[in-house]
PARO-779472 format. One record per residue (C-alpha): x, y, z. Coordinates in steps of 0.1 Angstrom, whole numbers, plus 5000, padded with zeros to 4 digits. Example, Ala and Ser with C-alpha at 12.3 -4.5 7.8 and 13.67 -1.06 7.14 Angstrom:
# PARO-779472
512349555078/513749895071/
//
This chain:
# PARO-779472
915309254334/918409124312/921509224325/922909594312/925709544285/928309704312/927509434340/928709134322/932109004329/934909064310/936608774291/937608594255/937308284242/938008104212/937207834188/939307654157/936707534135/938807254115/936807174089/937606954055/938007254036/939307514056/940107624093/938907934112/940008074149/937608304161/938108474192/935008654211/934708924234/932708894269/929608734268/926808854252/923608744233/925208904196/928308684198/931409004195/933808834174/937109054177/939508764158/938808584128/941008434106/941008114081/943007954058/941807704028/943907354036/941507154018/942306884049/939706654026/941006643997/941506293981/939706164008/937105993990/939405793969/942205693991/941105744027/943305964041/943806344048/946006474026/949106494035/949406864018/946706974038/948306844072/951706994070/949907354065/946907244091/949807194121/951807514106/948207734108/947407524148/951007644160/949808044152/946507974168/948007844196/950308164202/947308394194/945208254218/947508224246/948708564240/944808674239/944008474269/941608284259/939008084278/937407824272/939907734242/938207474215/939307284185/936207144170/937206864138/934406784114/933806544084/937106474071/939106434104/936506194114/936505994087/939905964076/941905644083/945005884097/942606124113/943606024146/946806024143/946606404129/945006484162/947506394182/950206564162/947506874165/947406874203/950906904202/950807184187/947907324206/948507194241/946607424260/943507414239/940707114239/940206894209/936806724201/936206544168/932506574164/930406274150/927306374128/924706434149/927206694173/928406874146/924306894130/923806964168/926007294168/925307424136/921607434147/922407604178/923907874159/920907924133/918907944164/920808194177/920108424155/916708314142/914808164176/911708114159/912407934127/910607664117/912307434089/915707254082/919007364088/921507214057/925207304067/927607234039/931307144044/933907024025/933206674036/929706634048/926706804046/924506834078/920306814083/918906924111/914806974118/914307294143/911207394156/909807594192/914007764194/914907284196/916507104173/915906714165/916306474138/920206574134/921906404110/925006394086/924906274046/928206284026/927206594001/930106794013/931307003984/934706893979/933906443987/930606563963/933106683932/935106373940/932306113935/931006223907/934706273892/933406633884/930706563861/927806803873/924806603860/925906313881/926506553908/923106623911/921906253906/924106163940/922606423958/919306333948/919905963958/921606043991/918606313999/916306043992/917405834020/916906124046/913405984051/912106244078/912206524055/908906364040/907806544076/908706924069/907206954033/906907364027/909007474058/912307704045/915707624040/918307754066/921607744046/925107724062/928407714054/930707894031/929407713996/926107824006/927008174015/928808143981/926008103964/924408413979/927408613975/927308573936/923408623940/923808943957/926809103937/925008973901/921409093912/922809453920/921509363956/921309703977/923109524013/926709284007/925009084038/924608694033/923508704064/919808634071/919608734030/916208534024/914908393987/911508203972/911807913954/912108053922/914808303927/916408023942/916107763916/917108073892/920208173911/921107773912/920907673879/922908003865/925607913891/925507593875/925207683841/928107933839/930907943828/934407993854/935008313834/931108423841/931608393878/934808513881/933608903861/930408863890/932708853918/932208913955/933708533959/937108443967/939208223946/938507923962/935207903965/934107923929/935107593921/932407473947/929807663938/928407403917/928207163939/926607333965/924207473937/923507103933/923407043964/920207323970/918507223935/917806843951/917106993990/914507233971/913106893957/913106663984/911606934011/909807103985/910607464007/908707773998/911807994012/915707954018/917208184043/921608194044/922508224079/926308314087/925708194121/926507814124/928607604140/931007864158/928008084166/926407754178/929207654200/929507984211/926108044226/926307704241/929307684257/930408074268/927008254264/923808014276/923108254304/921908484280/920608234252/916608374265/917108724256/915908854227/918808884200/917509224183/916509394215/919409274236/921509464207/919509734205/919709814243/923709774242/924010034216/921710254239/924110244267/927310314246/926110524227/922910704238/922611004265/919410824285/919010444281/916210454307/914110674286/913410394264/910110254281/909010614283/909110654249/907210344238/905110434260/904710784247/904110684209/902310384211/899010534213/899310724183/901010444166/899210104181/895910244175/893710364146/896510314120/896609994093/900009934095/899909834129/898009494120/901609394108/903509254138/906509344122/906009694123/904909684160/908109514166/909909794150/908110084173/909909874203/913609884189/913610224176/912710404205/915210234226/917910314196/916510634195/919310854205/922410684195/923610934173/923411164202/927411214203/928111214171/929111524145/926011704142/926911764103/927011384096/924711254120/922111184101/924010974078/926310804103/923410704123/921510564095/924510364087/925110254117/922010054121/921709944086/925409794085/925309634124/927009304135/923009204151/922508844144/919008874144/917909184119/916609104089/917409284061/914009454059/914709564098/917609714092/916609894061/913210014085/914910114119/917710324099/915310524079/913210574116/916810704131/917910874099/914111124098/914811124133/918111344129/916611524102/918011374074/917611484036/915011244025/916211263991/919711163999/920910873981/922210684010/918710624016/918710373989/918910064006/915510154024/914210273995/914109913975/914509714008/911009834019/907509864009/905810204001/903810144034/906510034055/908410294040/905710574049/905410404084/909810454091/909210804079/906410884102/907710664134/910910884127/909011254128/907011154159/910711044172/912111384163/908711554180/909511374213/913111454222/912211844208/909711864232/911911614265/915711694255/916111344259/915111354299/911811174315/911311474340/910111694306/908011404295/906111404321/902711604321/903011554284/900611364259/900111254220/897211124206/894811124178/891311294182/889011274147/890911434125/893211594146/897011484161/896311664196/899611734216/898711824253/901111984273/900212054314/901012224338/904412374340/905212174312/903412484294/906712634287/908312334272/906312464244/907812704215/907512724177/910112394176/907912244189/904612364167/907012334134/907511924146/904111864155/902612044122/905211754100/903811464119/900411574115/900911604080/902511284073/899711134093/897211314074/895511494104/895811874113/897711964144/896712084177/898412194198/897112224238/
//
């Protein structure tokens, strides 16, 4: 069994991601399958501005970078981070004055390890970051920065065919002289030279990088999407093309009116959209998936958390939450055994692997509201799941599990707080979440969160009946509360309740 959260060593690690457009420092707490950032600060430097014409890093960007790096040195020292790594990417490796800049930067950060990544190394880290969230990813990772676009083939938990192209948004804007039509031509011509892209026709695109995230944020706001969350936001090809074409054709005023994007990113968004359209044409991707996990998270999983990399990210977080917020984390497996005979046999919805997986997770996190105020427990638990910082939770999984927990704590099903679940789930999955929540409500009423009172009890469907059997001394566990919860679940399942 995976190590318990509390058994893992307490440590802090830090990475400084020094890119063509910005620099960001992230400090992570501990060693966990789901990276836990406790400090995250970004500064826009635009080191790569003018690089295409001059071959040099921007002097203004260098001055600003050295100032920011000195601050990051002080933060890393104060927080006692180890390891403490600075990873420089396209602009620094391509600039004629890149080595001189690194020499000056080392003086500002004497306790940090500096690495100027080549294109393949940068791509490797980005792919590892995507696989941190999506171990089963099968497609192309595209990580866009200011100076380059990294492309990586991922499949079966591995990545290969990693390479770099000069399609970063700053460089593309300068090469095209801010002509959008020319930018599109450059992007298509560049990608035509990446021969291995022909082998991934129809596979998903996993989009990483701030400029791609800006596209997602604009679309989320423009479409009034129920979660303002970029990570694992998915669009089919038609939706992706509509989004990209709108950004390319929109005026700066229209983009500003939509909002949800930093002003400094608005100028980059149309060029990222041109790169996306070229990628869609070149790969014939049927779906795009935005990932907030990229180079930094890839570094974390390889350099800090390699020992837990094989864990399932969703179950790892579920068990951490159960251990930290619940009364009895050891109840999860007995609950799964108790609930499964009803929900994994005889119901059409269990043919969906998604729902079977969510049943297991729901049982693990089923008691995480136990210490919340009773008046707000249902809503608090719903929001805790919906907005949790879990790298592996798809938006649909969040909506499903949050609804299960809300119903388990008897939320009013007309409550407006449930609107994300209503919009993100099909009717079949919404109803399944309600049924599972009612089943968990029943079992907790029966056993009060203890294995002892669960032993000698059994829930099963027989013909048109939902049968709850209480054996021997467990008969004393019966009562009006049990009967009432059994009736509610039986009604939701279209069965007649029978308590014996």
